C-alpha positions as a Markdown table, in Angstrom:
| # | Residue | x | y | z |
|---|---|---|---|---|
| 1 | Met | -24.7 | 11.8 | 4.6 |
| 2 | Gly | -22.6 | 10.3 | 1.8 |
| 3 | Gly | -25.3 | 11.1 | -0.8 |
| 4 | Leu | -25.5 | 14.7 | 0.3 |
| 5 | Phe | -21.7 | 15.0 | 0.2 |
| 6 | Asp | -21.7 | 13.7 | -3.3 |
| 7 | Leu | -24.4 | 16.1 | -4.3 |
| 8 | Val | -22.5 | 19.1 | -2.9 |
| 9 | Phe | -19.1 | 17.8 | -4.0 |
| 10 | Pro | -19.7 | 15.6 | -7.0 |
| 11 | Pro | -17.1 | 12.8 | -7.5 |
| 12 | Arg | -14.7 | 12.9 | -10.4 |
| 13 | Cys | -12.9 | 10.1 | -12.1 |
| 14 | Ala | -9.4 | 9.6 | -10.8 |
| 15 | Gly | -8.2 | 8.8 | -14.3 |
| 16 | Cys | -9.7 | 11.4 | -16.6 |
| 17 | Asp | -11.5 | 13.8 | -14.2 |
| 18 | His | -14.9 | 13.0 | -15.7 |
| 19 | Pro | -17.6 | 14.1 | -13.3 |
| 20 | Gly | -20.1 | 11.7 | -11.7 |
| 21 | Thr | -17.9 | 8.8 | -10.7 |
| 22 | Leu | -14.7 | 7.9 | -9.0 |
| 23 | Trp | -13.8 | 5.5 | -11.8 |
| 24 | Cys | -15.3 | 5.8 | -15.2 |
| 25 | Asp | -15.7 | 2.6 | -17.2 |
| 26 | Thr | -13.0 | 3.5 | -19.6 |
| 27 | Cys | -10.4 | 4.2 | -16.9 |
| 28 | Arg | -11.4 | 1.2 | -14.8 |
| 29 | Ala | -10.8 | -1.0 | -17.9 |
| 30 | Ala | -7.4 | 0.7 | -18.4 |
| 31 | Leu | -6.1 | 0.0 | -14.8 |
| 32 | Pro | -2.6 | -1.5 | -15.1 |
| 33 | Leu | -3.5 | -4.5 | -12.9 |
| 34 | Ile | -0.8 | -7.0 | -11.9 |
| 35 | Asp | -1.7 | -10.6 | -12.4 |
| 36 | Pro | -0.7 | -12.4 | -9.2 |
| 37 | Gly | 0.2 | -15.5 | -11.1 |
| 38 | Met | 2.8 | -13.5 | -13.0 |
| 39 | Ala | 4.2 | -11.5 | -10.1 |
| 40 | Cys | 7.1 | -12.0 | -7.7 |
| 41 | Ala | 5.7 | -13.6 | -4.5 |
| 42 | Arg | 8.3 | -11.8 | -2.4 |
| 43 | Cys | 7.9 | -8.2 | -3.5 |
| 44 | Gly | 4.8 | -8.1 | -5.7 |
| 45 | Ala | 6.5 | -6.9 | -8.8 |
| 46 | Pro | 5.3 | -8.1 | -12.2 |
| 47 | Leu | 7.8 | -10.6 | -13.5 |
| 48 | Arg | 9.5 | -9.8 | -16.8 |
| 49 | Asp | 10.7 | -13.3 | -17.4 |
| 50 | Ala | 8.9 | -16.3 | -15.9 |
| 51 | Gly | 11.3 | -18.7 | -14.3 |
| 52 | His | 14.0 | -16.1 | -13.8 |
| 53 | Pro | 14.9 | -14.2 | -10.6 |
| 54 | Cys | 12.9 | -11.1 | -9.9 |
| 55 | Val | 15.0 | -8.1 | -11.0 |
| 56 | Glu | 13.3 | -5.9 | -8.4 |
| 57 | Cys | 14.3 | -7.8 | -5.3 |
| 58 | His | 17.0 | -10.3 | -6.3 |
| 59 | Gly | 19.6 | -10.6 | -3.5 |
| 60 | Arg | 17.5 | -8.6 | -1.1 |
| 61 | Val | 16.5 | -10.0 | 2.3 |
| 62 | Phe | 13.2 | -8.7 | 3.7 |
| 63 | Ala | 11.7 | -8.9 | 7.2 |
| 64 | Phe | 8.3 | -9.6 | 5.6 |
| 65 | Ser | 7.7 | -13.0 | 4.0 |
| 66 | Ala | 5.6 | -12.0 | 1.0 |
| 67 | Ala | 4.0 | -9.1 | -0.8 |
| 68 | Arg | 1.0 | -8.6 | -3.1 |
| 69 | Cys | 0.4 | -5.5 | -5.2 |
| 70 | Ala | -2.8 | -4.7 | -7.1 |
| 71 | Ala | -1.5 | -2.5 | -9.9 |
| 72 | Arg | 1.6 | -0.9 | -11.4 |
| 73 | Leu | 2.2 | 2.7 | -10.3 |
| 74 | Glu | 1.0 | 4.1 | -13.6 |
| 75 | Pro | -2.2 | 6.1 | -14.6 |
| 76 | Pro | -5.0 | 5.8 | -13.8 |
| 77 | Ala | -4.1 | 3.9 | -10.6 |
| 78 | Ser | -1.3 | 6.3 | -9.7 |
| 79 | Arg | -3.6 | 9.3 | -10.2 |
| 80 | Ala | -6.1 | 7.8 | -7.7 |
| 81 | Val | -3.2 | 7.4 | -5.2 |
| 82 | Val | -2.2 | 11.0 | -5.6 |
| 83 | Ala | -5.8 | 12.2 | -5.4 |
| 84 | Leu | -6.1 | 10.5 | -2.0 |
| 85 | Lys | -2.7 | 11.1 | -0.6 |
| 86 | Asp | -2.0 | 14.7 | -1.8 |
| 87 | Gly | -5.4 | 15.9 | -3.0 |
| 88 | Gly | -7.2 | 15.1 | 0.2 |
| 89 | Glu | -10.0 | 13.2 | -1.8 |
| 90 | Arg | -10.7 | 10.6 | 0.9 |
| 91 | Arg | -13.4 | 8.9 | -1.2 |
| 92 | Tyr | -10.6 | 7.2 | -3.2 |
| 93 | Ala | -9.7 | 5.1 | -0.2 |
| 94 | Gly | -12.7 | 3.0 | -0.9 |
| 95 | Val | -11.9 | 2.4 | -4.6 |
| 96 | Leu | -8.3 | 1.6 | -3.8 |
| 97 | Ala | -9.4 | -0.8 | -1.2 |
| 98 | Glu | -11.6 | -2.5 | -3.8 |
| 99 | Leu | -8.5 | -3.1 | -5.9 |
| 100 | Leu | -6.7 | -4.6 | -2.9 |
| 101 | Ala | -9.6 | -6.8 | -2.1 |
| 102 | Ala | -9.7 | -8.2 | -5.6 |
| 103 | Ser | -5.9 | -8.7 | -5.7 |
| 104 | Ala | -5.8 | -10.4 | -2.3 |
| 105 | Glu | -8.6 | -12.9 | -3.0 |
| 106 | Gly | -7.4 | -16.3 | -1.9 |
| 107 | Trp | -4.2 | -14.7 | -0.5 |
| 108 | Leu | -5.7 | -12.9 | 2.5 |
| 109 | Ala | -6.6 | -15.3 | 5.3 |
| 110 | Ser | -9.4 | -14.7 | 7.8 |
| 111 | Gly | -6.9 | -14.6 | 10.7 |
| 112 | Asp | -4.8 | -11.9 | 9.1 |
| 113 | Val | -4.8 | -8.6 | 10.9 |
| 114 | Leu | -4.6 | -5.5 | 8.7 |
| 115 | Val | -2.1 | -3.0 | 10.0 |
| 116 | Pro | -1.7 | 0.4 | 8.1 |
| 117 | Ala | 1.9 | 1.5 | 7.5 |
| 118 | Pro | 1.7 | 4.8 | 9.4 |
| 119 | Ala | 2.5 | 8.1 | 7.8 |
| 120 | Ser | 4.9 | 10.5 | 9.6 |
| 121 | Pro | 3.4 | 12.9 | 12.2 |
| 122 | Ala | 4.3 | 15.8 | 9.8 |
| 123 | Ala | 2.5 | 14.2 | 6.9 |
| 124 | Val | -0.6 | 13.6 | 9.0 |
| 125 | Arg | -0.6 | 17.2 | 10.2 |
| 126 | Arg | -0.2 | 18.4 | 6.6 |
| 127 | Arg | -3.0 | 16.2 | 5.2 |
| 128 | Gly | -5.3 | 16.0 | 8.2 |
| 129 | Phe | -5.5 | 12.2 | 8.0 |
| 130 | Asp | -3.5 | 9.0 | 7.5 |
| 131 | His | -4.2 | 7.7 | 4.0 |
| 132 | Ala | -3.0 | 4.2 | 4.7 |
| 133 | Ala | -5.3 | 3.9 | 7.7 |
| 134 | Asp | -8.2 | 5.0 | 5.5 |
| 135 | Ile | -7.4 | 2.3 | 2.9 |
| 136 | Ala | -7.0 | -0.3 | 5.7 |
| 137 | Arg | -10.4 | 0.5 | 7.2 |
| 138 | Ser | -12.1 | 0.4 | 3.8 |
| 139 | Leu | -10.4 | -2.9 | 3.0 |
| 140 | Ala | -11.5 | -4.3 | 6.4 |
| 141 | Ala | -15.1 | -3.4 | 5.6 |
| 142 | Leu | -14.8 | -5.4 | 2.3 |
| 143 | Thr | -13.0 | -8.5 | 3.7 |
| 144 | Gly | -14.1 | -8.7 | 7.3 |
| 145 | Asn | -10.5 | -8.8 | 8.5 |
| 146 | Pro | -9.8 | -6.9 | 11.7 |
| 147 | Thr | -7.6 | -3.9 | 11.7 |
| 148 | Ala | -5.1 | -2.7 | 14.4 |
| 149 | Arg | -3.0 | 0.4 | 14.7 |
| 150 | Leu | 0.2 | -1.3 | 16.0 |
| 151 | Leu | 2.8 | 1.1 | 14.7 |
| 152 | Arg | 3.6 | 4.8 | 14.9 |
| 153 | Ala | 6.1 | 6.7 | 12.8 |
| 154 | Thr | 8.8 | 8.4 | 14.9 |
| 155 | Ala | 10.5 | 10.3 | 12.1 |
| 156 | Ser | 10.6 | 10.7 | 8.4 |
| 157 | Ala | 12.7 | 12.0 | 5.6 |
| 158 | Asp | 11.7 | 12.4 | 1.9 |
| 159 | Gln | 12.4 | 9.3 | 0.0 |
| 160 | Arg | 11.7 | 10.6 | -3.5 |
| 161 | Ala | 15.2 | 11.8 | -4.3 |
| 162 | Leu | 17.0 | 8.7 | -2.9 |
| 163 | Gly | 18.4 | 5.7 | -4.6 |
| 164 | Arg | 17.4 | 2.2 | -3.8 |
| 165 | Glu | 20.1 | 1.5 | -1.2 |
| 166 | Glu | 19.7 | 4.9 | 0.4 |
| 167 | Arg | 16.0 | 4.3 | 0.9 |
| 168 | Phe | 16.7 | 1.3 | 3.2 |
| 169 | Ala | 19.2 | 3.3 | 5.3 |
| 170 | Asn | 16.8 | 6.2 | 5.4 |
| 171 | Arg | 13.9 | 4.1 | 6.9 |
| 172 | Ala | 15.9 | 2.4 | 9.6 |
| 173 | Gly | 14.5 | 3.2 | 13.0 |
| 174 | Val | 11.5 | 5.3 | 11.8 |
| 175 | Phe | 8.8 | 3.0 | 13.3 |
| 176 | Ala | 8.0 | 2.1 | 16.8 |
| 177 | Leu | 5.2 | 0.0 | 18.5 |
| 178 | Glu | 2.2 | 1.8 | 19.9 |
| 179 | Ser | 1.9 | 1.4 | 23.6 |
| 180 | Gly | 0.0 | -1.5 | 25.1 |
| 181 | Val | -0.5 | -3.5 | 21.8 |
| 182 | Cys | -1.4 | -7.1 | 21.7 |
| 183 | Met | 0.7 | -8.6 | 18.9 |
| 184 | Pro | -1.3 | -10.8 | 16.4 |
| 185 | Val | 0.3 | -13.9 | 15.0 |
| 186 | Ser | -0.2 | -12.9 | 11.4 |
| 187 | Val | 0.0 | -9.3 | 10.2 |
| 188 | Val | -0.6 | -7.8 | 6.8 |
| 189 | Leu | 0.8 | -4.4 | 6.4 |
| 190 | Val | -1.4 | -2.2 | 4.2 |
| 191 | Asp | 0.2 | 0.7 | 2.2 |
| 192 | Asp | -0.5 | 2.8 | -0.9 |
| 193 | Val | 2.8 | 2.3 | -2.8 |
| 194 | Phe | 5.6 | -0.3 | -2.7 |
| 195 | Thr | 8.7 | 1.1 | -4.3 |
| 196 | Thr | 11.8 | -0.8 | -3.0 |
| 197 | Gly | 10.3 | -2.4 | 0.1 |
| 198 | Ala | 12.3 | -0.2 | 2.4 |
| 199 | Thr | 9.3 | 1.1 | 4.3 |
| 200 | Ser | 7.6 | -2.3 | 4.6 |
| 201 | Asp | 10.9 | -3.9 | 5.7 |
| 202 | Ala | 11.4 | -1.4 | 8.4 |
| 203 | Ala | 7.9 | -1.8 | 9.7 |
| 204 | Ala | 8.0 | -5.6 | 9.5 |
| 205 | Arg | 11.3 | -5.7 | 11.5 |
| 206 | Val | 9.6 | -3.9 | 14.4 |
| 207 | Leu | 6.6 | -6.2 | 14.3 |
| 208 | Arg | 8.7 | -9.4 | 14.0 |
| 209 | Glu | 10.9 | -8.3 | 16.9 |
| 210 | Ala | 7.7 | -7.7 | 19.0 |
| 211 | Gly | 6.5 | -11.2 | 18.4 |
| 212 | Ala | 4.5 | -11.4 | 15.1 |
| 213 | Ala | 5.1 | -14.8 | 13.6 |
| 214 | Glu | 4.5 | -13.6 | 10.0 |
| 215 | Val | 4.3 | -10.3 | 8.3 |
| 216 | Arg | 3.1 | -9.9 | 4.7 |
| 217 | Val | 2.6 | -6.7 | 2.7 |
| 218 | Leu | -0.4 | -5.6 | 0.6 |
| 219 | Ala | 0.0 | -2.5 | -1.4 |
| 220 | Val | -2.2 | -0.7 | -4.0 |
| 221 | Ala | 0.5 | 0.2 | -6.5 |
| 222 | Arg | 4.0 | -1.2 | -7.3 |
| 223 | Ala | 6.7 | 1.1 | -8.7 |
| 224 | Val | 8.7 | -0.9 | -11.2 |
| 225 | Gln | 12.2 | -0.1 | -12.6 |
| 226 | Arg | 12.2 | 0.4 | -16.3 |
| 227 | Pro | 14.4 | -2.0 | -18.3 |
| 228 | Gly | 18.0 | -0.7 | -18.3 |
| 229 | Ser | 17.5 | 1.7 | -15.3 |
| 230 | Ala | 19.7 | 1.5 | -12.3 |
């Protein structure tokens, strides 16, 4: 079925729109990957100065214990995220999961349960699918880790126009547990973009309060402040 779909709707490169592949060799080589050895263990941001506090999360207390991000939120990685999330091109879930699997090698344990950060009901209705759930399922197929839908989004408000502190206030209380869940010991939240950590923090607080011993975060792309920005 996949081959027939590709024949009728040929894939196009997420970076340059070249037909025939979801990632052309040139764009794959240009991916702004984050070296885990040069990234903040708490929030996944690339470190500007080794040995100095992370400027992205310094002074912030998170409910999750660690985060790993595969790439900076820049083209061509950001274009693939948009193509999946807003363009409805669900084939990109697989290529984004490949980035996560490579980034999480040696970090993801066999007992970790992959939990997608749920989109709001309005977003799911608009898109027709939950993009983070697609990424988590594809990642599970690559790593062998189990997945579980433990959370549901109860409300949402647009985060894009909000400042860093406003984002945390905006996400308070937007997640709830699904009914009848059995809480795993170790949870890894899976999401497409990590900006300030507000969404992951809100989700992790619900999971920790429900009995998860550890919550970590695995995101495809990390938004990073430019030097000198507020």
